N, C-alpha and C positions, 0 to 999 in steps of 0.2 A: 502495499500500499505506500501511496506517495502523500505528503503532503508541501505544503510550501509556508515558508513563515519571512520575519522578516526581522533578524535577530542581533542582537550586541554580543560578541563575543568579548565575555569578562578575563576568561582564564584559558591556556593550551596546557595540555602536558602529553609530551611525548610518548609514544607507545610503539614499539618496536624500533627499526632502523629507520622506516618514514612516515608513518601513521602520527596520525595526533587526537587527541581526546578533547574535546572544543565542551567549556561551559558557557551556554547560550542563554540570553534571556530574550524571551519575545514575548509582544503584545497577547499573541494569537494560545501560545502555550505555554508562559510563564518561563520558568527555569528548568534547562532540560542537559541532557549530556547527548553529544553527539560527536561520533567519527568521522574522519576525512581522511580515507583512502592517499597515500602518497603525497600529504598537502606541506612533507617539509622538502620534498625535492624541488629543485627549480624547474626543474620540467613540468610540473603540475600546474593545471589552470586553478586550481583552487589554493595555492600558495598564496596569493596576494589577496584573497578574500576569506580567510580563515585565521589570520591571527589576531592578537589580542588589539582591541580598541576598534575591529572592522565592524560595521553595520552593513549586513548582506542580505539580499535576499538569498532564500536558499532553498532547495529543492532536495528535501529528505526523502526517505525508504527505510522500512522496517527492514531487519535480517534477524532471524531469531529475536531476541529479547533489548538489543541496539538500535540506533539511529545512526543512519550514515549518511553523508553527504552527496547527490548525484551531480548536483552542479551549483554553482550559487555565482552572484553577480554584487559587484561592491556599488555599495550606495556613498558609503563615507568611509575613511579609513583615520582620520583625526591623525595625518603623517606629523605636523608640527609638532605633536608630545613627544617623538623622539627627539625634539633638538633643544630642551629644557628640562635638565632631571627635575625639576623642583613640579615642573606639570605636571610632567611623566608620574611622579611620586604620587600625588593627590588623585590623578585618573583612576592610578591602580586600587588606591585606596576605594575610591569612588565605587570602582566594581567592584571589591573586596565584600563591602556593603550590602550594594546589591545582590550579590550573590548570596548573603548570609539570610535576608530578609526574604528572598525570593522565594515563591513556592512555585505548584504546577500550576497553579490559578493566576493567568497573563493579568497584568495590571499595567495598562498605557502607561500610568500617571507616572509610576515609578521609572517605566521607560525612557519616557521624556526627560524626566527630571535629570537623569545620567546621561543622557543625549546631550541634554544643554547644557550641564557641565564641562563635558570632554570637548564640546564647540567653545565655551569660554575659556575653559584652560589651551587652547589651542590659537587660541585667535591673538593672546599676547594683550589684549585690550582693558584687562582688568588684572586685580591685584588677586595673588593666589592666596591668600590666608583668607580673603574674604567671600572666594569661590569656593572655599572649601568649607568654611563655617556656612553661608547661604543653601549650599547643600546638607549639611546636617541639620539644619531647624526645618528645612523644607520635607528631606525626607524624616524625620519625623512626623509631622504633620500628615504627611499622606499616610504612615503606620496606624494612626489615631495617637500618638503620645505627647499630645498638642499642651504645652505649659497657660498657664491665665499671666501674662506677662503686661496686661492691659492696666491690672488696677490691684491694689492690695488685699489680698483675703479676706482682711479683718475691718479695715476703713472705709475702703473704696477709694481711696488716694491713686490717683492718677498721672501725680508730674514728681518729677525729683529721680534721686537714685532709688533703685528697690535693692530687694536680698531675695534672690531665685533659690528657692528650695528644690534643689535637683530631682529628688528623689519623689517629693509630693506632687512636684507640679505646680506649683503656686508663688506667688510672691508677697512681698511685705515692705510696706515703707519702713525707714529708721526705726520709727519711734516703736512700732508693731513688733519689727524683731528684736531690737532691745527688750521690749515686754517679753516675748517669749523666751527668749533667754532666760530672763531672771527666774519665770517660772520652771521649768527644764531644769534649772539648778534645783530650785528651792525644791520642787519632787524629785533629783536625783535620776532625770530621764538619763538611760543610758542608750536611746536608740539611736543609731546612726544617721546622721544627718551630714549633704553634702550640700553648701552654699557656696552661691556666686552672684559677687556684687554688680550689679546693672548700673551702669550711669543712666542719667536720663537718655544719652545718645545712644547707648548700646541698648537700652530698651527699645528706643524706638527701632533701631535696626534690625532687631531680635521680632518685633511685631511685625515688622514690615513684611520680612520673609515668610512668616507664618499665615500672612491673608494676602499678599500682595498677586495678583493675575500673575499664571505660570511663565507667561511669556516677558513679562517683567521683574522677572527675579533680581535681577541684577541691576536694577535701575535706582539702587540708591549709592548714598557714600557717607562713610562715617573715618575717622581720622585720630591720629595719634592716641589715648588711653581706651577714649571709647571704643575702637577698634581690638584695641588688644583685651577689653573684658570682654566686649561681642564674641569675640572667637574664642576665647578661654570658656565661655557657657555655652557656646555653640557644642563645643567637643566633650567636655563634663555630663550634659545633658544626653547626647544621644550614645557615649560609652557605656554611662552608668544603668539605660533603661535599656540597650542591648545588651547588658552585662557581660562583655566580653571585648579583647583587646585585638589589634588587627595586626601585619607584620608588616604589609605595605604604611601602616602610620609612623611606625619605629622608624622605616626606612626615610620616611619623610623627613623625621626632626633628626637623621641622620646626617639627611641633604642638606638642610637647613645650618645643622652645626659646622 
């Protein structure tokens, strides 16, 4: 039986001498493992369409319990990612996250977010840390892990800095945060808490990435300490809620150092 998908190659694994196993995410079939015969060979028609970051239209066929690529046509390969190691690292991270959260139920929004992220990284038009943070925040929103950063959970304050409780997904103004801290000490509260400070600018950037139209995800700007706080909170939020770390993220920080 044959089927067609438009899929993004998230990861490749060498099999035997010249074959590859591809981890592919498509809107039609979600996350699938696909084998590509001979695609490591320079003579293979599928070599340039089945590498990591390739977004291709694939004709698949089933043989036994495996899916194989019969033919493929390249839509986009995000070639410029190979020319900037920091952009490459974040692209690998985005793909690793999608592979982690992806299921057999295809989600076009998850795919589009990742494709848009790769496009932004390859374009060189945006600051890489902001692309990464915007991806992390929007991915959490699409997964139903949205925090409330608009107003203080206790008093409803919407202006000024806020304290984001990562695990609870709620924010408190300084006054309510300090009050809760005093109460926690009085009650000898030992529950683990991860709290990130959000300046007013960082808070606005976080809220924008949660609620803006998908096509305008990177149409914002934040500078200096506001940017640093936004990026720190975005990463802490996604890692704590997905409850894991990523090798590609470790590589990103090695590159930055």
